[in-house]
LUMMARRO-63449 format. One record per residue (C-alpha): x, y, z negated; residue number from 1. Coordinates in steps of 0.25 Angstrom, whole numbers, plus 2048, in hexadecimal, padded with zeros to 3 digits. Each point is the difference from the previous one (the first is absolute). Example, Ala and Ser with C-alpha at 12.3 -4.5 7.8 and 13.67 -1.06 7.14 Angstrom:
# LUMMARRO-63449
+-----+-----+-----+-----+
|   x |   y |   z | num |
+-----+-----+-----+-----+
| 831 | 7EE | 7E1 |   1 |
| 806 | 80E | 802 |   2 |
+-----+-----+-----+-----+
END
This chain:
# LUMMARRO-63449
+-----+-----+-----+-----+
|   x |   y |   z | num |
+-----+-----+-----+-----+
| 70A | ED5 | 747 |   1 |
| 7F9 | 808 | 7F5 |   2 |
| 7F8 | 80C | 805 |   3 |
| 806 | 80E | 7FE |   4 |
| 7F8 | 808 | 7F6 |   5 |
| 800 | 80F | 803 |   6 |
| 7FA | 809 | 7F5 |   7 |
| 7F8 | 80D | 802 |   8 |
| 7F8 | 808 | 7F6 |   9 |
| 7F3 | 7FE | 808 |  10 |
| 7FD | 7F5 | 80B |  11 |
| 7F4 | 804 | 808 |  12 |
| 7F8 | 7F6 | 808 |  13 |
| 7FA | 806 | 80C |  14 |
| 804 | 80D | 808 |  15 |
| 7F2 | 804 | 804 |  16 |
| 7F8 | 80C | 7FB |  17 |
| 803 | 7FF | 7F1 |  18 |
| 80E | 7F9 | 801 |  19 |
| 806 | 80B | 809 |  20 |
| 7FB | 80B | 7F6 |  21 |
| 805 | 7F9 | 7F4 |  22 |
| 80D | 7FE | 806 |  23 |
| 802 | 80F | 802 |  24 |
| 7FA | 804 | 7F2 |  25 |
| 808 | 7F5 | 7F8 |  26 |
| 80D | 803 | 806 |  27 |
| 7FF | 80F | 7FF |  28 |
| 808 | 801 | 7F3 |  29 |
| 80B | 7F5 | 804 |  30 |
| 7F9 | 7F3 | 7FC |  31 |
| 803 | 7F5 | 809 |  32 |
| 7F5 | 7FA | 809 |  33 |
| 800 | 7F4 | 809 |  34 |
| 7F4 | 800 | 80A |  35 |
| 7FC | 7F3 | 806 |  36 |
| 7F7 | 801 | 80D |  37 |
| 7FC | 7F3 | 807 |  38 |
| 7FF | 807 | 80D |  39 |
| 809 | 808 | 809 |  40 |
| 804 | 80F | 800 |  41 |
| 7F6 | 809 | 806 |  42 |
| 808 | 803 | 80D |  43 |
| 7F5 | 7FC | 809 |  44 |
| 7FC | 80D | 807 |  45 |
| 7F2 | 7FC | 801 |  46 |
| 7FF | 801 | 7F0 |  47 |
| 803 | 80F | 801 |  48 |
| 7F7 | 804 | 80C |  49 |
| 7F2 | 801 | 7F9 |  50 |
| 7FA | 7F9 | 80D |  51 |
| 809 | 7F4 | 7FE |  52 |
| 7F5 | 7FC | 7F5 |  53 |
| 7F9 | 7F9 | 80B |  54 |
| 80C | 7F7 | 802 |  55 |
| 805 | 7FF | 7F2 |  56 |
| 7F4 | 7FB | 7F9 |  57 |
| 800 | 7F4 | 809 |  58 |
| 80F | 7FE | 800 |  59 |
| 805 | 7F2 | 7FB |  60 |
| 80D | 806 | 7FC |  61 |
| 7FB | 80C | 7F8 |  62 |
| 7F5 | 7F9 | 7F9 |  63 |
| 7FF | 7F3 | 7F7 |  64 |
| 7F6 | 7F8 | 808 |  65 |
| 7F6 | 7FF | 7F5 |  66 |
| 7F2 | 7FB | 803 |  67 |
| 7F3 | 801 | 7F8 |  68 |
| 7F9 | 7F3 | 7FE |  69 |
| 7F3 | 7FD | 806 |  70 |
| 7F4 | 804 | 7F8 |  71 |
| 7F1 | 801 | 801 |  72 |
| 802 | 80F | 800 |  73 |
| 808 | 7FF | 80D |  74 |
| 7F7 | 7F6 | 807 |  75 |
| 80B | 7F5 | 7FE |  76 |
| 80A | 809 | 806 |  77 |
| 80F | 801 | 7FD |  78 |
| 807 | 80C | 804 |  79 |
| 80E | 807 | 7FE |  80 |
| 803 | 809 | 7F4 |  81 |
| 80B | 808 | 805 |  82 |
| 80A | 805 | 7F5 |  83 |
| 80D | 806 | 803 |  84 |
| 80D | 7F8 | 800 |  85 |
| 80A | 80B | 802 |  86 |
| 807 | 80C | 7F9 |  87 |
| 7F4 | 809 | 7FC |  88 |
| 7F7 | 7F4 | 7FF |  89 |
| 7F2 | 803 | 805 |  90 |
| 803 | 80F | 800 |  91 |
| 808 | 7FC | 80C |  92 |
| 7F4 | 7FA | 808 |  93 |
| 7F3 | 805 | 7FA |  94 |
| 7F6 | 80A | 806 |  95 |
| 808 | 80C | 7FA |  96 |
| 7F4 | 807 | 7F9 |  97 |
| 802 | 805 | 7F2 |  98 |
| 7F5 | 7FE | 7F6 |  99 |
| 801 | 800 | 7F1 | 100 |
| 7F2 | 7FD | 7FC | 101 |
| 7F6 | 806 | 7F6 | 102 |
| 803 | 804 | 7F2 | 103 |
| 7F6 | 7F6 | 7FA | 104 |
| 809 | 7F5 | 806 | 105 |
| 80B | 803 | 7F6 | 106 |
| 7F7 | 804 | 7F5 | 107 |
| 7FB | 7F2 | 801 | 108 |
| 80D | 7FA | 7FF | 109 |
| 803 | 807 | 7F3 | 110 |
| 7F2 | 7FC | 7FB | 111 |
| 804 | 7F2 | 802 | 112 |
| 80B | 801 | 7F5 | 113 |
| 80B | 806 | 808 | 114 |
| 805 | 80D | 7F9 | 115 |
| 807 | 80A | 808 | 116 |
| 7F8 | 7FC | 80D | 117 |
| 7F5 | 80A | 800 | 118 |
| 7FF | 80A | 80C | 119 |
| 806 | 80C | 7F9 | 120 |
| 80B | 7F7 | 7FB | 121 |
| 804 | 7FB | 80E | 122 |
| 7FD | 80C | 808 | 123 |
| 80E | 806 | 7FD | 124 |
| 806 | 7F3 | 806 | 125 |
| 7F8 | 801 | 80D | 126 |
| 805 | 80E | 801 | 127 |
| 80F | 7FD | 7FD | 128 |
| 803 | 7F8 | 80C | 129 |
| 7F7 | 808 | 80A | 130 |
| 804 | 80B | 809 | 131 |
| 7F3 | 805 | 805 | 132 |
| 802 | 809 | 80D | 133 |
| 7F6 | 80B | 803 | 134 |
| 7F4 | 804 | 7F7 | 135 |
| 801 | 7FA | 7F2 | 136 |
| 7F9 | 803 | 7F3 | 137 |
| 80C | 7FF | 7F6 | 138 |
| 7F8 | 7FB | 7F5 | 139 |
| 7FE | 7F3 | 808 | 140 |
| 80B | 7FF | 80A | 141 |
| 80F | 7FF | 800 | 142 |
| 809 | 809 | 808 | 143 |
| 80E | 7FC | 7FC | 144 |
| 801 | 7F0 | 802 | 145 |
| 806 | 7F8 | 80A | 146 |
| 7F4 | 7FA | 807 | 147 |
| 7FB | 80A | 80A | 148 |
| 7F1 | 800 | 802 | 149 |
| 7FA | 808 | 80C | 150 |
| 7F2 | 804 | 805 | 151 |
| 7FB | 7FB | 80D | 152 |
| 806 | 808 | 80C | 153 |
| 7F9 | 7F9 | 80C | 154 |
| 7F2 | 802 | 801 | 155 |
| 7F5 | 7FB | 80A | 156 |
| 7F2 | 805 | 803 | 157 |
| 7FA | 7F3 | 7FC | 158 |
| 807 | 800 | 7F3 | 159 |
| 7FB | 80E | 7FE | 160 |
| 7F2 | 7FC | 803 | 161 |
| 801 | 7F4 | 7F6 | 162 |
| 803 | 80A | 7F5 | 163 |
| 7F5 | 80A | 804 | 164 |
| 7F6 | 7F4 | 801 | 165 |
| 803 | 7FB | 7F2 | 166 |
| 7FD | 80E | 7FB | 167 |
| 7F2 | 7FF | 807 | 168 |
| 7FE | 7F4 | 7F7 | 169 |
| 803 | 808 | 7F3 | 170 |
| 80F | 7FB | 7FF | 171 |
| 808 | 80D | 7FC | 172 |
| 80D | 804 | 807 | 173 |
| 80C | 7FD | 7F7 | 174 |
| 80D | 805 | 805 | 175 |
| 808 | 7F9 | 7F4 | 176 |
| 7FA | 7F2 | 7FB | 177 |
| 80D | 7FF | 7F8 | 178 |
| 7FC | 80D | 7F8 | 179 |
| 7F5 | 803 | 7F7 | 180 |
| 7F6 | 7F6 | 806 | 181 |
| 800 | 7F5 | 80A | 182 |
| 7F2 | 800 | 806 | 183 |
| 7FE | 807 | 80D | 184 |
| 804 | 7FF | 80F | 185 |
| 80D | 805 | 806 | 186 |
| 80D | 7FC | 806 | 187 |
| 80A | 7F6 | 7FA | 188 |
| 80D | 805 | 7FA | 189 |
| 80C | 7F7 | 805 | 190 |
| 80E | 7FC | 7FC | 191 |
| 805 | 806 | 80D | 192 |
| 80A | 80C | 802 | 193 |
| 805 | 806 | 80D | 194 |
| 7FB | 7F4 | 807 | 195 |
| 806 | 7F5 | 7F8 | 196 |
| 7FA | 7F6 | 7F5 | 197 |
| 805 | 803 | 7F2 | 198 |
| 801 | 7F3 | 7FA | 199 |
| 804 | 7FD | 7F2 | 200 |
| 80D | 7FB | 805 | 201 |
| 802 | 80D | 808 | 202 |
| 7FC | 809 | 7F4 | 203 |
| 808 | 7FA | 7F5 | 204 |
| 80A | 7F6 | 804 | 205 |
| 809 | 809 | 809 | 206 |
| 805 | 807 | 7F4 | 207 |
| 801 | 7F4 | 7F7 | 208 |
| 808 | 7F8 | 80A | 209 |
| 80B | 80B | 7FF | 210 |
| 802 | 7FD | 7F1 | 211 |
| 80C | 7F7 | 7FD | 212 |
| 7F7 | 7F9 | 7F5 | 213 |
| 7F6 | 7FC | 80A | 214 |
| 800 | 7F3 | 809 | 215 |
| 7F4 | 7FE | 80A | 216 |
| 801 | 7F1 | 805 | 217 |
| 7F7 | 7FD | 80B | 218 |
| 7FC | 7F2 | 805 | 219 |
| 801 | 7FC | 7F2 | 220 |
| 7F3 | 7F8 | 7FB | 221 |
| 7FF | 7FE | 7F1 | 222 |
| 7FD | 7F2 | 7FD | 223 |
| 800 | 800 | 7F1 | 224 |
| 800 | 809 | 7F4 | 225 |
| 80B | 7FB | 7F6 | 226 |
| 7FD | 7FF | 7F2 | 227 |
| 808 | 7FD | 7F3 | 228 |
| 7F5 | 7FC | 7F7 | 229 |
| 7F5 | 80B | 801 | 230 |
| 809 | 80A | 806 | 231 |
| 801 | 803 | 80E | 232 |
| 80F | 801 | 803 | 233 |
| 802 | 800 | 80F | 234 |
| 7FB | 7FC | 80E | 235 |
| 803 | 7F4 | 809 | 236 |
| 7FF | 804 | 80F | 237 |
| 803 | 7FA | 80E | 238 |
| 808 | 808 | 80A | 239 |
| 7FC | 7FC | 80E | 240 |
| 7F3 | 7F9 | 7FE | 241 |
| 7FD | 7F1 | 7FC | 242 |
| 80D | 7FB | 806 | 243 |
| 808 | 80B | 7FA | 244 |
| 809 | 801 | 7F3 | 245 |
| 7FB | 801 | 7F2 | 246 |
| 805 | 80C | 7F8 | 247 |
| 7FD | 804 | 7F1 | 248 |
| 800 | 80F | 7FC | 249 |
| 7FF | 803 | 7F1 | 250 |
| 7F9 | 80C | 7F9 | 251 |
| 806 | 806 | 7F4 | 252 |
| 7F3 | 808 | 7FD | 253 |
| 7F4 | 7FB | 808 | 254 |
| 7FB | 7F8 | 80C | 255 |
| 7F5 | 808 | 807 | 256 |
| 7F6 | 7F9 | 809 | 257 |
| 7FB | 809 | 80B | 258 |
| 7FE | 7F5 | 80B | 259 |
| 7F1 | 804 | 803 | 260 |
| 7F3 | 7FA | 7FB | 261 |
| 801 | 7F2 | 807 | 262 |
| 80F | 7FE | 7FE | 263 |
| 801 | 805 | 7F2 | 264 |
| 7F6 | 7F6 | 7FC | 265 |
| 806 | 7F5 | 807 | 266 |
| 80E | 803 | 7FB | 267 |
| 7FC | 800 | 7F2 | 268 |
| 7F9 | 7F3 | 801 | 269 |
| 80C | 7F9 | 807 | 270 |
| 809 | 806 | 7F5 | 271 |
| 7F7 | 7F9 | 7F5 | 272 |
| 7F7 | 80C | 7FC | 273 |
| 7F2 | 7FD | 802 | 274 |
| 7F4 | 7F7 | 7FD | 275 |
| 807 | 7F3 | 7FA | 276 |
| 7F6 | 7F7 | 807 | 277 |
| 804 | 806 | 80E | 278 |
| 80F | 7FF | 7FC | 279 |
| 7FE | 7F2 | 7FD | 280 |
| 7FA | 7FD | 80D | 281 |
| 80B | 807 | 807 | 282 |
| 80B | 7F8 | 7F8 | 283 |
| 805 | 80E | 7FA | 284 |
| 805 | 800 | 7F2 | 285 |
| 7F8 | 809 | 7F7 | 286 |
| 808 | 80D | 7FC | 287 |
| 7F3 | 807 | 7FB | 288 |
| 7F2 | 7FC | 801 | 289 |
| 7F9 | 80C | 805 | 290 |
| 7F2 | 7FC | 807 | 291 |
| 7FD | 80D | 806 | 292 |
| 80C | 800 | 80A | 293 |
| 7FA | 7FF | 80E | 294 |
| 7F2 | 803 | 7FC | 295 |
| 7F8 | 80D | 802 | 296 |
| 803 | 801 | 80E | 297 |
| 7F8 | 80B | 807 | 298 |
| 801 | 806 | 80E | 299 |
| 7F7 | 80A | 808 | 300 |
| 7F8 | 7F9 | 80B | 301 |
| 7FE | 809 | 80C | 302 |
| 7F6 | 7FF | 80B | 303 |
| 802 | 809 | 80D | 304 |
| 7F4 | 804 | 808 | 305 |
| 803 | 804 | 80F | 306 |
| 7F9 | 809 | 80A | 307 |
| 802 | 803 | 80E | 308 |
| 803 | 80F | 803 | 309 |
| 7FC | 808 | 80C | 310 |
| 804 | 80D | 807 | 311 |
| 80E | 801 | 7F9 | 312 |
| 80E | 7F9 | 800 | 313 |
| 803 | 7F9 | 7F3 | 314 |
| 80C | 7F9 | 7FB | 315 |
| 7FD | 7F4 | 808 | 316 |
| 804 | 807 | 80D | 317 |
| 80A | 80A | 7FA | 318 |
| 809 | 7F5 | 7FB | 319 |
| 803 | 7FA | 80D | 320 |
| 805 | 804 | 80E | 321 |
| 805 | 80F | 803 | 322 |
| 7F8 | 805 | 7F4 | 323 |
| 809 | 7F7 | 7F7 | 324 |
| 80C | 806 | 806 | 325 |
| 7FB | 80E | 7FD | 326 |
| 7FE | 7FC | 7F1 | 327 |
| 80E | 7FB | 800 | 328 |
| 805 | 80D | 805 | 329 |
| 7F8 | 808 | 7F6 | 330 |
| 806 | 7F7 | 7F5 | 331 |
| 80E | 802 | 805 | 332 |
| 7FE | 80F | 7FF | 333 |
| 7FA | 7FE | 7F2 | 334 |
| 7F2 | 805 | 804 | 335 |
| 7F3 | 7F9 | 7FB | 336 |
| 7FF | 7F3 | 807 | 337 |
| 7F9 | 7F3 | 800 | 338 |
| 80D | 7F9 | 7FC | 339 |
| 800 | 808 | 7F3 | 340 |
| 7F2 | 7FD | 7FB | 341 |
| 7FB | 7F5 | 7F7 | 342 |
| 7F6 | 7F6 | 805 | 343 |
| 7F4 | 806 | 7F8 | 344 |
| 7FF | 80F | 802 | 345 |
| 7F4 | 805 | 7F9 | 346 |
| 7FA | 7FB | 7F2 | 347 |
| 7F3 | 800 | 7F9 | 348 |
| 7FF | 7FC | 7F1 | 349 |
| 7F1 | 7FF | 7FC | 350 |
| 7F6 | 7F8 | 7F9 | 351 |
| 7F8 | 7F4 | 802 | 352 |
| 7F5 | 805 | 7F8 | 353 |
| 7FD | 80F | 7FF | 354 |
| 7FD | 800 | 7F1 | 355 |
| 80F | 7FC | 7FD | 356 |
| 809 | 80A | 7FB | 357 |
| 80D | 7FC | 807 | 358 |
| 803 | 7F9 | 80E | 359 |
| 801 | 7F1 | 801 | 360 |
| 802 | 800 | 80F | 361 |
| 80C | 804 | 809 | 362 |
| 7FE | 802 | 80F | 363 |
| 80B | 801 | 80A | 364 |
| 7FE | 806 | 80E | 365 |
| 808 | 800 | 80D | 366 |
| 7FC | 805 | 80E | 367 |
| 804 | 7F3 | 805 | 368 |
| 7FA | 7F2 | 802 | 369 |
| 807 | 7F4 | 7FC | 370 |
| 7FD | 7F2 | 805 | 371 |
| 7F7 | 7F8 | 7F7 | 372 |
| 802 | 80C | 7F6 | 373 |
| 80F | 7FC | 7FD | 374 |
| 808 | 80C | 7FD | 375 |
| 80B | 802 | 80A | 376 |
| 7FB | 7F7 | 80C | 377 |
| 7FB | 80B | 809 | 378 |
| 7F4 | 7FE | 809 | 379 |
| 801 | 804 | 80F | 380 |
| 7F4 | 809 | 7FF | 381 |
| 7FE | 80D | 7F8 | 382 |
| 7FA | 7FE | 7F3 | 383 |
| 800 | 803 | 7F1 | 384 |
| 801 | 7F8 | 7F3 | 385 |
| 7FA | 802 | 7F3 | 386 |
| 806 | 7F7 | 7F5 | 387 |
| 7FA | 7FE | 7F2 | 388 |
| 803 | 7F9 | 7F3 | 389 |
| 7FB | 7FF | 7F2 | 390 |
| 80A | 808 | 7F7 | 391 |
| 7FF | 7F8 | 7F3 | 392 |
| 7FD | 7F1 | 804 | 393 |
| 7FC | 7F7 | 7F5 | 394 |
| 804 | 7F3 | 807 | 395 |
| 80D | 7FA | 7FB | 396 |
| 809 | 7F5 | 805 | 397 |
| 80D | 7FA | 7FD | 398 |
| 80E | 7FD | 805 | 399 |
| 806 | 7F3 | 7FD | 400 |
| 80E | 7FB | 804 | 401 |
| 7FE | 7F4 | 809 | 402 |
| 80D | 7F9 | 7FB | 403 |
| 80C | 803 | 7F8 | 404 |
| 807 | 803 | 80E | 405 |
| 802 | 80F | 800 | 406 |
| 7FF | 800 | 80F | 407 |
| 7F2 | 7FA | 800 | 408 |
| 7F5 | 80A | 802 | 409 |
| 7F7 | 800 | 7F5 | 410 |
| 7F1 | 7FE | 800 | 411 |
| 7F9 | 80D | 800 | 412 |
| 7F1 | 800 | 7FE | 413 |
| 7FA | 80E | 7FF | 414 |
| 7F1 | 7FB | 7FF | 415 |
| 7FB | 80C | 809 | 416 |
| 7F1 | 803 | 7FE | 417 |
| 7FE | 7F6 | 7F5 | 418 |
| 7FA | 80A | 7F7 | 419 |
| 7F2 | 804 | 804 | 420 |
| 802 | 80E | 7FD | 421 |
| 80B | 801 | 80A | 422 |
| 7F7 | 7FB | 80A | 423 |
| 7F5 | 80A | 7FD | 424 |
| 80A | 80C | 800 | 425 |
| 807 | 7FC | 80D | 426 |
| 7F2 | 7FE | 806 | 427 |
| 7FD | 80F | 7FC | 428 |
| 80D | 804 | 806 | 429 |
| 7FE | 7FA | 80D | 430 |
| 7F2 | 806 | 801 | 431 |
| 806 | 80E | 7FD | 432 |
| 80B | 7FD | 80A | 433 |
| 7F5 | 7FF | 80A | 434 |
| 7FA | 80D | 7FC | 435 |
| 80D | 807 | 801 | 436 |
| 802 | 7FB | 80E | 437 |
| 7F2 | 805 | 804 | 438 |
| 801 | 80E | 7FB | 439 |
| 7FC | 80C | 809 | 440 |
| 80E | 805 | 800 | 441 |
| 805 | 7F2 | 806 | 442 |
| 7F4 | 7FF | 80A | 443 |
| 808 | 806 | 80C | 444 |
| 80A | 7F5 | 7FE | 445 |
| 7F8 | 7F4 | 7FB | 446 |
| 7FC | 7F6 | 80B | 447 |
| 7FD | 7F3 | 7F9 | 448 |
| 804 | 7F7 | 7F5 | 449 |
| 809 | 7F5 | 804 | 450 |
| 802 | 7F9 | 7F3 | 451 |
| 7F8 | 7FB | 7F9 | 452 |
| 7F6 | 805 | 80A | 453 |
| 7F2 | 805 | 800 | 454 |
| 7FA | 7F2 | 7FF | 455 |
| 806 | 7FE | 7F2 | 456 |
| 7F6 | 807 | 7F7 | 457 |
| 7FC | 7F8 | 7F3 | 458 |
| 809 | 7FF | 7F4 | 459 |
| 803 | 7F1 | 802 | 460 |
| 804 | 803 | 80F | 461 |
| 809 | 80B | 7FB | 462 |
| 806 | 7F8 | 7F5 | 463 |
| 802 | 7F5 | 80A | 464 |
| 808 | 80A | 809 | 465 |
| 808 | 804 | 7F4 | 466 |
| 804 | 7F2 | 7FC | 467 |
| 804 | 7FC | 80E | 468 |
| 807 | 80D | 804 | 469 |
| 805 | 807 | 7F3 | 470 |
| 80E | 7FF | 7FC | 471 |
| 80A | 805 | 7F5 | 472 |
| 804 | 80E | 7FF | 473 |
| 80D | 7FC | 7FA | 474 |
| 7FE | 805 | 7F2 | 475 |
| 803 | 7F4 | 7F8 | 476 |
| 801 | 802 | 7F1 | 477 |
| 7FF | 7FA | 7F2 | 478 |
| 807 | 7F3 | 7FF | 479 |
| 809 | 805 | 7F4 | 480 |
| 7F5 | 807 | 7F9 | 481 |
| 803 | 80B | 7F6 | 482 |
| 7F9 | 7FF | 7F3 | 483 |
| 802 | 7FE | 7F1 | 484 |
| 804 | 7F2 | 7FA | 485 |
| 7F2 | 7FE | 7FC | 486 |
| 7FC | 7FF | 80E | 487 |
| 801 | 7F1 | 804 | 488 |
| 802 | 804 | 80F | 489 |
| 80B | 80B | 7FE | 490 |
| 80E | 7FE | 805 | 491 |
| 807 | 80D | 7FC | 492 |
| 7FE | 80A | 7F5 | 493 |
| 7FE | 80F | 802 | 494 |
| 80F | 801 | 801 | 495 |
| 800 | 7F6 | 80B | 496 |
| 807 | 7F6 | 7F8 | 497 |
| 7FC | 7F1 | 802 | 498 |
| 7F9 | 7FB | 7F4 | 499 |
| 808 | 7F7 | 7F7 | 500 |
| 80D | 802 | 807 | 501 |
| 80C | 809 | 7FF | 502 |
| 808 | 808 | 80B | 503 |
| 7F5 | 7FE | 80A | 504 |
| 7F7 | 80A | 807 | 505 |
| 7F6 | 800 | 80B | 506 |
| 7FF | 80D | 808 | 507 |
| 7F7 | 800 | 80D | 508 |
| 7F2 | 7FF | 804 | 509 |
| 7FE | 7F3 | 7F9 | 510 |
| 7FF | 806 | 7F2 | 511 |
| 7F4 | 808 | 804 | 512 |
| 7F4 | 7FB | 7F7 | 513 |
| 7F6 | 805 | 809 | 514 |
| 7FF | 805 | 80F | 515 |
| 803 | 80F | 801 | 516 |
| 7F5 | 807 | 80A | 517 |
| 80B | 802 | 80A | 518 |
| 80B | 7FA | 809 | 519 |
| 80A | 7FB | 7F6 | 520 |
| 80E | 805 | 804 | 521 |
| 7FF | 80E | 7F9 | 522 |
| 7FB | 7F9 | 7F3 | 523 |
| 80C | 7F6 | 801 | 524 |
| 80A | 80C | 801 | 525 |
| 7FA | 806 | 7F4 | 526 |
| 801 | 7F3 | 7F8 | 527 |
| 80F | 7FF | 804 | 528 |
| 802 | 80F | 7FC | 529 |
| 7FA | 7FD | 7F2 | 530 |
| 807 | 7F3 | 7FE | 531 |
| 80D | 806 | 803 | 532 |
| 7FF | 809 | 7F4 | 533 |
| 7FB | 7F5 | 7F7 | 534 |
| 80C | 7F7 | 804 | 535 |
| 80A | 80B | 7FD | 536 |
| 7F9 | 803 | 7F3 | 537 |
| 7FD | 80F | 804 | 538 |
| 7F5 | 808 | 7FA | 539 |
| 7F4 | 7FF | 809 | 540 |
| 7FD | 80C | 809 | 541 |
| 7F6 | 809 | 7F9 | 542 |
| 7F1 | 7FD | 804 | 543 |
| 7FA | 809 | 809 | 544 |
| 7F6 | 80B | 7FA | 545 |
| 7F2 | 7FB | 7FF | 546 |
| 7FB | 804 | 80D | 547 |
| 7F5 | 7F5 | 801 | 548 |
| 7F5 | 808 | 803 | 549 |
| 806 | 80B | 809 | 550 |
| 7FF | 802 | 80F | 551 |
| 80C | 803 | 808 | 552 |
| 803 | 80F | 800 | 553 |
| 807 | 809 | 80A | 554 |
| 80D | 7FF | 7F9 | 555 |
| 806 | 7FB | 80C | 556 |
| 80F | 801 | 805 | 557 |
+-----+-----+-----+-----+
END
């Protein structure tokens, strides 16, 4: 029996951070959109309770089950690379912190041959989707968007001591790292409002799904992009897993791939778009030879250092027994509660070398100790954890389809710490993390370091600890790199159109040509906002005024 061909203006592959926003924007003026999401609807209550992160990031039903291949940089270890497989994608399972990155990140994208992507040009798109609640400099922050961003409302004396201690070391307090400048110490802003997670699905899909021109299909895994010659015309997908039924859905205007850094690369490859040599090995007919597909993979590699705390309760004891019941009660009453915080409370953005003009290290702090430094696995004894990673890693890896079977997980090799500069920057970060834990402000609470421990002192010993205990920070980018056609590794142009093909764009973190100095969810939302105007042929939002050298002012609301 022939397959039924359904036709929409746009077919979007992936209902995650970018796909949910795109569905809303592209359907605003009546265009028809079919959104395909391989996972399920976001009905699991643990998705919406921020503390559910502890369970969600390890969930076999909410994540894809990807793994990083073993490498020298990880001491021969393989480990999980959680990526969201649910409406909202990774914004439904991530650590909830909202972090844009430095202006230099986006100016660098433009300098690489991507017109329209400088900081002043992308800032209006950061602002458009944002609803910053509380103090906000309107030059930098959005007040009217759908995505609620709030300041931390649950504080702990040990966190306060961390912030004061960082200032002892010369790191200035910064109440808004998403404003005029990133460097400094303070508290993370979160995608949380009134005690609930604000995922991309919650922010953008609720409105879109009410439109008759929108269909959201879950449990629908894309298996191939369909082409007529060099033009993408539709998508083939399986409803119900490997033993399900095949469907085709066609696109009048465009097919948009928003499947995430790993799946976007794999889907392009098994659809015949990629390095011709790899496609031949997979037995996939070549639609277009594009060697950069799957290359330029980058991720933040984090190391968490743990210390025992004395003289005060920490989250370790507050998250169990009667104390947990108290926190649940506070959450039900919409009061500040452990159930409504992100796993990392305080931040510091600073330099591995004091002579640098901008930060290259990101620190996360929590008044809790985690078993073996793994976020979410709480220790039984009171403690605190400082995590650190290099903001702009130089090490690059790749994603390769393992076979032509769309249900086979791909080969993912990030090549963590392969670049010597990455090793040196991380070493400097680990040494600074130790100093942060041993300030006079934290002295009343600091007992002793449990990981890596005081017996680990030399550079080689610290690097050995990092290789054996470090892990992903879930910020994978770059496998469909944006760049001019003259760049042999570029996959999409500055309009996010796939080079050499018609009717096909990529809109997700895979298009980032270099790593932003931040968690990647905020920049992915910005990419989707900007892409939505490109796709609709709208005039770009006017660039922000040149405020590159200004400090934040008191124009607060």
